[in-house]
C-alpha positions in Angstrom: -24.9 -7.5 27.4 -22.5 -10.7 27.0 -19.5 -10.4 29.5 -17.0 -11.8 27.1 -16.2 -12.3 23.4 -16.6 -15.9 23.8 -20.2 -15.4 25.1 -20.8 -13.2 22.3 -19.9 -15.7 19.7 -21.8 -18.6 21.5 -25.2 -16.1 21.2 -24.9 -15.9 17.7 -27.7 -17.3 15.6 -28.9 -18.6 19.1 -26.2 -21.2 18.8 -24.5 -23.9 21.5 -20.8 -23.3 22.0 -18.5 -25.5 20.1 -18.1 -28.8 22.0 -14.5 -28.8 23.9 -13.3 -32.3 22.7 -13.1 -31.3 18.8 -9.3 -31.5 17.7 -8.5 -28.4 16.6 -6.8 -30.1 13.6 -9.7 -31.9 12.4 -11.9 -28.5 12.7 -9.3 -26.9 10.3 -9.2 -29.6 7.8 -12.7 -29.6 7.5 -13.0 -26.0 7.0 -10.2 -25.7 5.1 -10.8 -28.1 2.4 -13.6 -26.1 0.7 -11.3 -23.2 0.7 -8.6 -25.5 -0.9 -11.0 -26.6 -3.6 -11.7 -23.0 -4.4 -8.1 -21.6 -4.3 -6.8 -25.0 -6.6 -9.7 -24.2 -9.4 -8.1 -20.8 -10.0 -4.5 -21.7 -10.0 -4.7 -24.9 -11.6 -6.6 -24.0 -14.6 -3.9 -21.2 -15.3 -1.3 -23.6 -16.0 -3.6 -25.7 -17.9 -4.9 -23.2 -20.3 -2.6 -24.0 -23.3 -3.5 -27.3 -23.3 -7.4 -26.6 -22.9 -7.2 -24.3 -25.8 -5.1 -27.1 -27.9 -7.7 -29.9 -27.1 -11.0 -27.9 -27.0 -9.8 -25.7 -29.5 -10.5 -22.4 -27.1 -9.4 -19.2 -28.1 -8.1 -16.7 -25.6 -11.5 -15.3 -24.8 -12.7 -18.6 -24.0 -9.9 -19.4 -21.8 -10.4 -16.3 -20.1 -14.1 -17.3 -19.6 -13.2 -20.7 -18.3 -11.4 -18.9 -15.9 -13.3 -15.9 -15.4 -16.5 -17.4 -15.6 -16.1 -19.3 -12.1 -15.0 -16.0 -10.9 -18.1 -14.6 -11.9 -20.7 -16.5 -10.1 -18.2 -17.1 -7.4 -18.2 -13.3 -6.8 -21.8 -12.4 -7.6 -23.4 -15.2 -5.5 -21.1 -14.9 -2.4 -23.2 -12.2 -0.7 -26.2 -14.3 -1.4 -24.3 -17.6 -0.1 -23.6 -15.2 3.0 -27.4 -14.5 3.2 -28.5 -18.0 3.2 -26.0 -19.1 6.0 -27.6 -16.7 8.2 -30.8 -17.9 7.6 -30.6 -21.6 7.1 -27.4 -22.1 9.0 -23.7 -22.3 8.3 -22.8 -25.7 8.2 -25.8 -26.8 6.0 -24.7 -24.1 3.4 -21.5 -25.5 3.6 -22.3 -28.7 2.7 -24.4 -27.7 0.0 -21.8 -26.0 -1.7 -19.3 -28.6 -1.4 -21.8 -30.8 -2.9 -22.5 -28.5 -5.9 -18.7 -28.1 -6.4 -18.2 -31.9 -6.3 -20.9 -32.7 -9.1 -19.4 -29.3 -11.1 -15.8 -30.4 -11.0 -16.8 -33.7 -12.5 -19.0 -32.2 -15.2 -16.0 -30.1 -15.8 -13.6 -33.4 -16.4 -16.4 -34.5 -18.5 -16.9 -31.6 -21.0 -16.5 -32.2 -24.6 -15.9 -28.5 -25.8 -15.4 -25.2 -24.5 -18.8 -23.9 -23.9 -19.6 -26.8 -21.9 -16.6 -26.3 -19.7 -17.5 -22.8 -19.2 -20.8 -24.0 -17.9 -19.5 -26.1 -15.6 -17.2 -23.8 -14.6 -20.4 -21.5 -13.9 -21.8 -23.9 -11.7 -18.5 -24.1 -9.7 -18.8 -20.7 -8.9 -22.0 -21.0 -7.5 -21.1 -24.0 -5.5 -18.0 -22.2 -4.1 -20.0 -19.1 -3.4 -21.8 -21.4 -1.0 -19.3 -22.8 1.1 -16.8 -19.9 1.3 -18.5 -17.6 3.7 -20.0 -20.0 5.9 -16.5 -21.8 6.2 -15.2 -18.7 8.1 -18.3 -18.2 9.8 -18.0 -21.8 11.4 -14.0 -20.9 12.0 -14.8 -18.0 14.1 -17.6 -19.8 15.8 -15.4 -23.1 16.3 -12.5 -20.9 17.9 -14.1 -18.0 20.1 -11.2 -16.7 21.8 -9.4 -13.9 19.6 -5.8 -15.0 20.1 -6.5 -18.8 19.2 -9.0 -17.4 16.3 -6.2 -15.4 15.0 -3.9 -18.3 15.5 -6.6 -20.3 13.5 -7.0 -18.1 10.8 -2.7 -17.9 10.0 -3.0 -22.0 9.9 -6.5 -21.9 7.8 -4.8 -19.3 5.5 -1.6 -21.5 5.2 -4.0 -24.8 4.2 -5.0 -23.0 1.6 -2.4 -20.9 0.3 -0.6 -23.9 0.0 -3.2 -25.2 -2.3 -3.2 -22.2 -4.4 1.3 -21.9 -4.4 1.5 -25.7 -5.2 -1.7 -25.5 -7.9 0.3 -24.6 -10.8 3.0 -27.5 -9.9 0.2 -29.9 -9.1 -1.7 -28.6 -12.2 1.4 -29.3 -14.6 2.1 -32.3 -13.2 -1.2 -33.7 -13.3 -1.9 -32.3 -16.9 1.6 -33.6 -18.2 0.7 -37.3 -16.7 -3.3 -37.7 -16.9 -4.5 -34.8 -19.0 -6.5 -31.3 -18.6 -9.3 -33.2 -17.0 -7.3 -34.6 -14.1 -7.4 -31.2 -12.5 -11.1 -31.3 -11.9 -11.1 -34.9 -11.0 -8.7 -34.1 -8.0 -11.6 -32.2 -6.4 -13.5 -35.4 -6.0 -11.3 -37.0 -2.9 -10.6 -33.6 -1.5 -14.6 -33.0 -1.6 -15.6 -36.2 0.3 -12.9 -35.8 2.7 -14.2 -32.5 3.3 -17.9 -33.6 3.6 -17.1 -36.5 5.6 -15.2 -34.3 8.3 -17.9 -31.3 8.3 -20.5 -33.8 9.1 -18.7 -35.8 11.8 -16.7 -32.8 13.6 -18.4 -29.1 12.7 -21.1 -27.8 15.1 -24.4 -26.6 13.6 -24.8 -22.9 13.6 -28.6 -22.2 13.4 -30.0 -20.0 11.0 -32.1 -16.9 11.8 -35.5 -16.1 10.7 -34.5 -13.3 8.1 -35.5 -12.1 4.8 -33.2 -12.1 1.9 -33.2 -9.4 -0.2 -33.8 -11.3 -3.4 -34.3 -8.1 -6.0 -30.9 -6.7 -4.8 -29.1 -9.9 -5.3 -30.5 -9.9 -8.8 -29.3 -6.7 -9.4 -26.0 -6.8 -8.3 -25.4 -10.4 -10.3 -26.8 -8.5 -13.5 -24.4 -5.9 -12.7 -21.2 -8.3 -12.5 -22.5 -10.4 -15.0 -22.5 -7.1 -17.7 -19.1 -6.1 -16.0 -17.4 -9.6 -16.8 -18.8 -9.4 -20.6 -17.2 -6.1 -21.0 -13.9 -6.7 -19.8 -13.5 -10.1 -21.5 -15.3 -9.4 -24.9 -13.9 -5.9 -25.6 -10.8 -6.9 -27.4 -12.7 -9.6 -29.5 -15.6 -7.7 -30.4 -14.1 -4.1 -30.2 -14.6 -1.5 -27.2 -17.6 0.3 -29.1 -19.2 -2.7 -30.6 -23.1 -2.8 -30.3 -23.1 -5.6 -27.3 -20.5 -3.6 -25.7 -22.7 -0.5 -25.6 -25.3 -2.8 -24.5 -23.1 -4.4 -21.8 -22.1 -0.9 -20.7 -25.9 0.1 -20.6 -26.9 -2.8 -18.3 -23.9 -2.7 -16.2 -25.3 1.2 -15.4 -28.7 0.7 -15.1 -28.2 -2.2 -12.7 -25.9 -0.9 -10.6 -28.1 2.4 -10.5 -31.1 0.5 -9.5 -29.2 -1.8 -7.0 -28.3 1.9 -5.0 -31.7 2.9 -5.4 -33.2 -0.3 -3.6 -30.3 -0.2 -1.1 -31.5 3.2 -0.2 -35.4 2.1 0.1 -35.1 -1.6 1.5 -35.1 -3.2 5.0 -33.3 -6.0 3.7 -30.0 -5.1 2.2 -27.6 -6.9 -0.1 -24.3 -5.2 1.3 -24.0 -4.3 5.3 -23.4 -0.6 4.7 -23.1 0.4 8.1 -20.2 -1.9 8.7 -18.2 0.5 5.9 -18.1 3.1 8.3 -15.7 1.3 10.0 -12.4 2.6 8.4 -10.7 -1.0 9.2 -13.4 -2.8 7.3 -13.3 -0.7 4.6 -9.7 -0.9 4.4 -10.0 -4.5 4.6 -12.1 -4.6 1.4 -10.1 -2.3 -0.4 -6.7 -4.5 0.3 -8.5 -7.6 -0.8 -9.6 -6.5 -4.1 -6.8 -4.7 -4.9 -4.3 -7.7 -3.7 -6.3 -10.3 -5.6 -6.4 -8.4 -8.7 -2.6 -8.2 -8.7 -1.9 -11.3 -7.3 -4.0 -13.7 -9.7 -3.6 -11.4 -12.6 -0.1 -11.9 -12.5 -0.4 -15.8 -12.1 -2.6 -16.1 -15.1 -0.3 -13.9 -17.1 2.8 -15.8 -15.9 1.4 -19.2 -16.9 0.7 -17.9 -20.2 3.9 -16.2 -20.8 6.2 -19.5 -19.9 4.2 -21.3 -22.1 3.6 -19.2 -25.3 6.7 -16.6 -25.2 9.4 -19.3 -23.3 8.1 -22.8 -25.2 7.5 -24.6 -22.0 5.1 -27.5 -21.3 2.1 -27.4 -18.8 4.4 -29.5 -16.4 7.6 -27.4 -16.8 5.6 -24.1 -16.3 4.2 -25.8 -13.0 7.9 -26.2 -12.4 9.2 -22.6 -13.5 6.2 -21.0 -11.2 7.2 -23.3 -8.1 10.0 -21.2 -6.8 7.7 -18.3 -6.9 4.4 -19.6 -5.3 6.0 -21.9 -2.5 6.2 -18.7 -0.3 2.4 -18.4 0.4 2.5 -21.0 2.7 5.5 -20.0 4.6 4.5 -16.4 4.5 1.1 -17.3 6.3 3.3 -19.4 9.1 5.1 -16.6 9.9 2.1 -14.5 10.0 0.6 -16.8 12.6 3.8 -16.2 14.7 4.3 -12.6 14.6 0.6 -11.6 14.7 0.5 -10.8 18.5 3.7 -8.5 18.0 2.7 -6.1 15.0 -0.8 -4.9 14.1 -2.4 -5.7 11.1 -2.6 -2.2 9.8 1.7 -2.4 9.6 2.2 -5.9 8.2 -0.4 -5.0 5.6 1.2 -1.8 4.5 5.0 -2.9 4.9 4.3 -6.1 2.8 2.0 -4.5 0.1 4.9 -1.9 -0.4 7.4 -4.6 -0.8 5.2 -6.5 -3.3 4.5 -3.2 -5.1 7.8 -2.5 -5.7 9.2 -6.0 -6.7 6.6 -6.0 -9.6 7.5 -2.7 -11.0 11.0 -4.0 -11.0 9.6 -6.1 -13.8 8.0 -3.3 -16.1 11.2 -3.8 -18.5 10.5 -7.8 -18.5 11.4 -9.5 -22.2 11.9 -12.9 -23.4 15.7 -12.3 -22.9 15.1 -11.5 -19.2 17.0 -14.6 -17.3 14.5 -17.0 -15.6 16.1 -16.4 -12.3 15.5 -12.6 -12.4 11.8 -12.7 -13.2 11.5 -15.6 -10.3 13.5 -13.6 -7.7 10.9 -10.6 -8.5 8.0 -12.5 -8.3 9.2 -14.3 -5.3 9.9 -11.0 -3.3 6.2 -10.0 -4.1 4.6 -13.4 -3.2 6.3 -13.8 0.4 4.5 -10.3 1.1 1.4 -12.0 -0.2 1.6 -14.8 2.2 1.4 -12.2 5.1 -1.1 -9.9 3.4 -3.9 -12.5 3.1 -4.4 -13.7 6.8 -3.8 -9.9 7.6 -6.6 -8.6 6.1 -9.1 -11.2 7.2 -7.9 -10.8 10.7 -8.2 -6.9 10.3 -11.6 -7.6 8.8 -13.0 -10.2 11.2 -11.6 -7.7 14.5 -13.4 -5.1 12.4 -16.9 -6.7 11.9 -17.4 -8.7 15.1 -18.1 -11.8 15.5 -21.8 -11.3 15.3 -21.3 -9.9 11.5 -19.1 -12.9 10.6 -21.4 -14.5 8.2 -21.8 -11.4 6.2 -18.3 -9.9 6.5 -17.0 -12.8 4.8 -19.4 -13.0 2.2 -18.5 -9.3 1.6 -14.4 -9.7 1.7 -14.4 -12.6 -0.7 -17.0 -11.0 -3.0 -14.6 -7.9 -3.3 -11.5 -10.4 -3.4 -13.4 -12.3 -6.1 -14.0 -9.1 -8.4 -10.6 -8.6 -7.9 -9.5 -11.5 -9.4 -12.0 -11.4 -12.2 -10.9 -8.0 -12.9 -7.1 -9.0 -12.6 -7.5 -11.8 -15.1 -9.6 -10.1 -17.5 -7.2 -7.2 -17.6 -4.2 -9.6 -18.3 -6.3 -11.0 -21.0 -7.2 -7.3 -22.4 -3.4 -6.0 -22.5 -1.9 -9.5 -23.9 -4.8 -9.4 -26.3 -3.9 -6.0 -27.1 -0.4 -6.2 -27.1 0.5 -9.6 -28.6 4.4 -9.2 -28.5 5.5 -10.9 -26.0 8.5 -8.7 -25.2 5.7 -5.6 -24.5 3.1 -7.1 -23.0 3.8 -8.9 -19.7 5.9 -5.7 -18.9 2.9 -3.6 -19.2 1.2 -6.6 -17.1 3.7 -5.7 -14.4 3.0 -2.1 -14.5 -0.6 -2.9 -13.6 0.5 -5.5 -10.8 2.5 -3.2 -9.4 0.1 0.1 -9.3 -2.7 -2.5 -8.0 0.1 -3.1 -5.0 0.9 0.4 -4.3 -2.7 1.4 -4.3 -3.3 -1.4 -2.0 -0.6 -0.3 0.4 -2.1 3.3 0.0 -5.5 2.2 1.4 -3.6 0.1 4.4 -2.2 2.6 5.6 -4.5 5.4 5.2 -7.8 3.1 6.6 -6.2 0.5 8.9 -3.0 1.7 10.1 -3.6 5.1 11.3 -7.1 3.9 12.7 -5.0 1.5 14.6 -2.7 4.1 15.9 -5.0 6.5 16.7 -7.1 3.8 18.8 -3.7 3.1 20.5 -3.1 6.6 21.1 -6.7 7.2 22.6 -6.8 4.3 24.8 -6.5 4.4 28.7 -3.1 3.6 30.0 
């Protein structure tokens, strides 16, 4: 048995320990660039949505596919990305994902119509699915000591959250100055920096000779594709239309076959044994509901500001800045207080605050003063900046370093499915309730309930087991 956590990490995948002379800042930057691009390409597209609709003559359904097509392949292929990282090596897969994302971003910028843009976004999601789980795995390996790793997770999340928080403003500035294509072209210099830094400073993590559950991954992808089709096309086609009934049937069949496959197969898509650890289950539940609420609200608010309040893309980006600037600040606060308070306590408290703040907006309308809306969303997002690294740290602690690849894949898959469902849910609400005095109010109700459910999950599955473990620990 290894004598320390550091020894455990050094034995992962038969790799050598990370060299001590690599600057922590360069390591962190290299592994954050991929995440930064992935975060930007959700939030930047939100504020550019109206511009894309005008220039490419895209419908609300096509706009939803432009956002959710990316999230679909992102979430569907994350588990496969983690498995490939285990087999081939995390650094190799990370670089491959960065290259795919780089080329797909160029394809997005050159897209002449909505269909081509949707296709390029789907390829972008595949690239992100490759580098995301590898990023977390390489970070865990680079910082094996728990206290340092927790601090680096907070800083890593702060970098990513800064990109997500500034995304709408950056997107509005780029769209207003250079056109909607520029929101994808910005990925090119970021990608080049990330690839060069990774090749130079990141230590390879060797792969293992393991089989990949190809049939299981195929069923997982099919189930998520059917779910996405149903959520996005339902408002346009009608929930009882023939294509919708076919989508329901494919979803149920694929999910049923996946369960049957997982019960018999030796190589599994999902690490079910990890879900026996309540904190692992809790972190994934929080991740799903948190992303549903957060990214659903950002998608809705960008459309609301432009369609209901007449803001341009740039004006909408500026209006969103006071609401989203709190993400990185919350992450930095987490890095300072994480040693004093448990992850379960922090998650429960700040998810509850986000829920209450969101539910105060269930009466929002076009006559609601901007400052009232900005204050409520800002209070919710202060918590969001602490929730994101908190759930990641809870997951890593529950899974252990030896399961870092697959644990990161599971959490990110759940979070991206939450994003997919949240954006689709907002599209359903706004497509069904076309009155801008009612649609956003119902949207905030859905968002608040999602935050509340996440708070309950954090309390029951993370905080209570933490307290029980503290009581049971010897003095």
